[in-house]
N, C-alpha and C positions, 0 to 999 in steps of 0.2 A: 334882447334874446342874443344868446351865445352864436357867433359866427362859427358854422360848422366849417367853413372852408380854412378857419383860423385854425382849428382844431387839427385837420388833415395836415396842413402846413407845418404846424409847430409842433404837434404831438401833444399839446396841452390847452385846454379851454382856459380863457382868462380867470375863471373863478375857480381853478382846480388847487385844492387845499394843499399846501406843503408846510406843515408846521414843524418847527425844529431843524437842527442840524442834522447832516447825513452822518449815520454811523454804520459804515460798511461791515466791520467786523462783528458788532451786534446783528445786524440785519442778516448776515449770512449765516450765522450760528443759530439764531431762533429759527429763520426760515427753514433752515437745514433740519432742526428739530422737528418741526412741523411735518415735513417730508418724511422725516425718518420713521415717526411713530403711524402715518398714513401708509407707508410702504410695509412696515412691520407688521401691521394687523390684517394685511392680505395674505402674507406668507406664513405668519405664526398659527394661523388657523389650520393650514393645511397639513401640517405634521400631526396636529390633533384630531383630524377627522375620524381615524378609526377608533379612537378612545371616546370621542363624544357620541358616536354611533353606538358603540357598546352601553354607554352610560345612559344615555337619553333614548334608547331605543329608535335611534333615527334611521330612515330609509335613504336610498341612494339619491331620491328627490330631496329629502330634507339635507343631505350632504351638500347637494349643488346649490341649494337656497342659502346654506349657512355661507357661501363666498358670493353667490349671485345676488343676495340681497343688499350686501355692501355695495356691490359693484352697480345695481339697479338704481338706488339712491344717489350714489356718487355721480353716474353719469346723466342721470335725469335733471339734476340740480346744479351741475357745473356751471352752465351759463349764467343761471340765476346767481350763484355765489360770488361769480366774478363782477357781475353788474352790481350786486349790492355793495361790494367793496368798492367800485368805482363811484358809486353815489353816496354812500354814506362814510367812507374812510376805509382803506385797506387796513390800517391798523387794528381799528376797531372792530370791524368784521372777522379779520384773523382771530382775535382774542375770543370773539363769539363763536367762530368755528371750533376753536381748541375746547372750549366749554362745552358745546354739543356733543363733541366726540367723547370728552371724558363722560359726561351722562350716559351715552349710549354703552360705553364700556362697562359702565358700573350695571346696567340693566343685563347685558348679556352676562356677566359674571354671577349674578343672581338668578338667572334663568333655570326653572324647574323643569322645563321641557323645550323640545325642539323650535316650537312656536314662538315662546318667548325669547329664545336665543335669536332666532331669526329677526325679531322685532328690534332687539337691542343692535344687531348689525345694521338695520335699516337707519337707525339714529345715529350709529358712528358714520356710515356712509353719507348722511345729510351734512355732518359736521366737516367730514372730510371734503365734501364738494366745495364748501366755502373757503376751507383753509388752504387747500393744495394750490388751486391756482393763483391764490393770492401770494404763495412763496415766490413764485417766479417775478410777480408783478414788484413786489417788495425788492427783490434782488435788483431787477432791471431799473427801478428808480434809484437805488443806492450807488451803483456802478456804473464808470462812464463807458461808451462802447467798445473802446479799445482793450477793456479789462473785463467785459461782461462774460464772454466766452469761458475765460479762465474760472469766473465765478460760478458759472452755470455748471461747469465741470465738477467743482467741488461739490456743488449742490447735489451733482448726479451721483458723486461718490458716497456722499452722506446718505442719500436714497438709497444706493447700492448696500451701505452697511446695514441698512434696515432689511433689505430683502435677504442680505448674506446672514444677518444675526436670526432671522424669522425661523429657519427650521431648527438651528440650535436653541434657541430659546425657548421655542415651542415644545421641542423634544424633552429638554433638560426640565422644563417648568412642570409638564405633563407626567413625566416619569418620577420626579422627585417631590412634587407637592400634589397638584391637581390641575385639570384643565381650567378651571374657574380662573386661575392666576394668570393666563395668559392675558385676560382682560383687566383684571387688577391692577397690574403693573402700569396700564396707562394712566391709571387715575393720579398719583403723585406726580409724574412726570407731567402730564398735560397741565394740571393747575400750576406748577412751577413755571414752565414755559409761558403759559398765559399772563402770569403776574409779571414775569419780566418783559414780556413783549408790550404790556401796557406802559411801561414806563422807559424802555430802551428803544423802541422803534420809533421812526419819525413817520408822522401821519402824511398820507397822499391821496389824491383821489384821481380819478380818470376823467373823461369826457362826458360821463353821464349826467347831464345837468338836470334831466327827467327821466325817471324810470319808465321803461318800455314794459308796462304790466300785460297788455296783451300779447307781446312777443314772448314775454318770460312763460306766460300760460301755455301758449302754442307750443314752445320748445320744450317745455317740461312735459307736456302731455305726449307730443311727438315721441320724444326720447323714450318716455315710458313705454309706450306701445310697442316700439320697435326692440326695446330689449326685454318686455314681456313675452315676445312670440319665442325666441330661442331659448329663454329661460324654461318656458313650458314644454318645449319640442321634444325634450328627452323622454318625457312621461305622457305627454298627449299626442306626439306624433306630428311630424312636420306637415303632413297632409290634412291635420284636424282642422274643422272650422275654427276653433280658438285661436290657433297659432297663425293660420292664413289670415284670419279676420283682425288679428292684432297688427300682422305685418303692413295689410293693406291699411287700417286706420293710421298706423303710425306715419306711412307714406304721404297719407292724405293731409294729416295735419302738419308735417314738415314743409308739404307744399304750400299750404296756407301760412305757415310761418314765414317762408320766402316772399310770399305776395304781401303780406304785412310789412314786412321788413323794407321792401322796395318802396312803399309808399308813406310809411311814417316818417314824420321829419326827426325822430329821435330813436333811430334803431339800436337796439342792444347789440347786434352784430352787423356791420356794415357789409353787405354782400360784396363791395368792390373789392375786398380784401381776397376773395376767393379767385379774382382774375390775376393776383401776384403768384407768379410761381413758387415763390419760397413758402408762403402761406399754405398754398393748396398741396403741394408735394409733401410738407411736414406732416400735414394732417392725413393724408392718404398713407404714408410710411407708417406713422404710429398706429394706424388701424390694424394694418396687417401685421405690424411686429407683435401688437398686443394680443390679436388672436392666436399666434402662434406660442407666445411666452406664457399668457395665464393658462391656456389649455394645456401645455405642457406641465406647469407646475401643478396642476390639478391632479395630473396622473403620475408623475415623477416621483411626488412624495408618497403615494400610496404604492408605488411599484416597489420601493425599497422595503416597505412595511408588509404588504399583503403578498407581492410576489416572491420577494426574498427572505421574509420572516424577521426582519430587525426590529429592534425596540424603536421607540419615537426619537430618543436621544441619538441613537446608533444610525438610524435613518439621516438625521438633521445634520449629523458630522459627515456623512458620506455625500450628501447633496451640496454641501459647502464649496467643493471646487467648483459648482456650477454658478452657484449664486453669490459667492465672493469677487467673481471678475468684476461686476459694475464699480465696487468700492476701490479695487485697485486700478482699473484701466480709465474709468470715466473722467477722473480729473487730468489725466494726460490727454485723453482726447479732445476734451472741452479746451483746454489750453492750446494745443496744436492748431485747432479748428480757427483760433484767431488770426493764424499765420496762412493756412492754407485752403479754409473753407470748410464748410460741413459736409458738401456731398461726397468726398472721397471715404469719409469715415462711415457716412449713412449706406453708401452702396457696399463696401468691404464688410460692415457690420452684419448688414442682412445676408450677405454671401455666406459668412461664417457661420451665422446662426442657422441658416439652413442647412449646410454642410455637417454640422456638429449634431443637430437633432436627426437628421438622415442616417448619419453613422450609427447613432444611438439605438434608432429604431431597427437597424440592421445586425447590431451587435447583442441585443437583448434576448437572452434565451434562458430556460430553466436551468439552474446551477451554473451560470456565467459568473466567471470572477470579478469581483469590484475592480481591479485593475484594468480589464477590458474596457470598463466605461469611463473612466478617467478622462482620457484624452477626448472623447466626443463631447464629454459634459463641459470641458473648460474650452474647447474650441467654440461652442455654442455660446458660453458665458462672455468669452471675450468679444463676440459679435453683438450681444445685446449691449455690453459695456460701451462699445464704439458708437452704437446709433442712438442710445437713449440721450444722452445730454446734447448731443448735435442736432438732434430733431428740437429739443426745447431751445435751444439758440437760434435755430433758423426761424422758428415760429414765431418768437417774441422780437427777432430783429426784422422781420418783414413788415411791421407796423409801426404807426407812431408810438412813441413810449407811452403815451396816456392810454393806448389801448392793449399794453402788455397783458393785463390781467385778462381781457376778453380772449386774446390770442391763447393765453395759456388754458384759459377755461375750455375753449373749442378743442384744442389739443388734447386736453384731459377728458372731456367728454368722449371723444373717438377712441382714446385708448380704453375707457372704461366699456364703451359700447363693444369694441374688438374683444375685450376679455370674455364678455358674456356670449358672444357669438363664438368665440374660440371654444369656451368649455362645452357648449350645445353642440358643435359642429363635431367635436373631438368624442363628447359622449355618444353621439350618433354611431361614429364610426366603431367605437369600442364595442357598443351593445350588439353589434351586427356580427361581431366576430369572437366576443368572449364574453366574460361574466365574473362576479365576485365568488362564484362557486368552489374555487380552488385557486392556488398559485399558478398552476399552469394554465387555466382557464383565464386568470387575469392576464398573464404575459401573451396570451394568444390575441387578446382584444388590444394590449397596449402597443403592439408593434405597429399595426395599420394606423393607429390613432396617432402615434408618434411620427409616423410617415406623412401623415396629413399635415401636422403642425410644421414639418420642414416644406412643405409644398406651400403653405400660407406665406412662410417668411419669404420664400424665393418670389412669390407673387409681388411682395413689397419692393423688390430690387427694380422693377420697372418703373415705379413711382419714384424712387430715390435717383434713379439716372436722369429723370428730367429736372430736378432740383437746380437751382442757378448755381453757378460758381462763385467764388469769393468776391470778384469784382462786381459781378452782376447784383449779388446780395447788398453791397454796400450802396 
């Protein structure tokens, strides 16, 4: 039987598989492509929401589900995806995640109704839940510690490229071809990346000598209930029995998960990691950051179309100044974090994100010029770019190398959960002050909703300040 003390000390169990020579370049490129298409499909849908609303007769709740169905499956299965990669091989499960993502894209592209589209998004999210945490695990395995921050910074830049390209790709495809092609484009790309990954990536495994099936079931059910509540809140109401019951059930199930993880000899998530400042603060930061980012994304993409009357492509081009910042800044932040530590970038990034979104909320008004909004959008984008790769670097560097996949899975589960809560909270604020009835009514709801997004980012600063410095992290 594997000695778990050896796992914690060395970062690898004796039977952890490591087949083939390390190929850092191929690993970074292929893992980056997986992260790219995962990020692209969160954002690319946002600019197509008004078109899909008209074509499918979708309601506001349907539009929220188009984004939230992806996040729901993504968040609920993230820990499971990481555990499967550790147990059965990260390369093997990465390929399986890509193929699942491709299948979900095809279902969404063929959807004749909002219900089928949402089902396709669930399948996409399930595939992304497997492949995304493994991108960081594969990179962590391929690069030594002194170069890992720079590699994760490039990974963040590639992810940022997906986010930046999303509004433009979505707008161009919707305006030039049809909204279905925002999903069809994933099919050839996903198949090509899966084929190359099968032959170019080195196989590796984590410490999972035995699957924690009870832990996987409890974590999945608990995260599902916790995400179901805020997803349903805009239509059912935060004080409804359904929403309150889901949140209570989620809390009970997660408490049961924690109790089980404390007693099982093969936990899927060693709870002792939460006593490490780097691990706990990185997860808190990403939760608050993504509440702000995804909630803002949901409404900013609609602001330029519904509030200001731009076409999908024109809206995508104008959002580019915000969404392109991770592509430009994240690689620099990741490389510098290897020298000075992650905490300064996390703190400064959240401060800039909060300041930019607060400025945007104050500046938006009927008839405002686009030039007035450029600086706050750039400011918020730079903040996001500084924080995102350094959080990933901190959380994976806070655990033994064999558990990098689980650390990434935990971090990504919390950012998905944060995104769902963010959309729900901002939608509740929007509905209390505005509506889709007219451009002016939309702007009236957007301003307080965006101010709320700024406050959520500011709340994350308190967690970032508590993160360890460079020497403590090392």
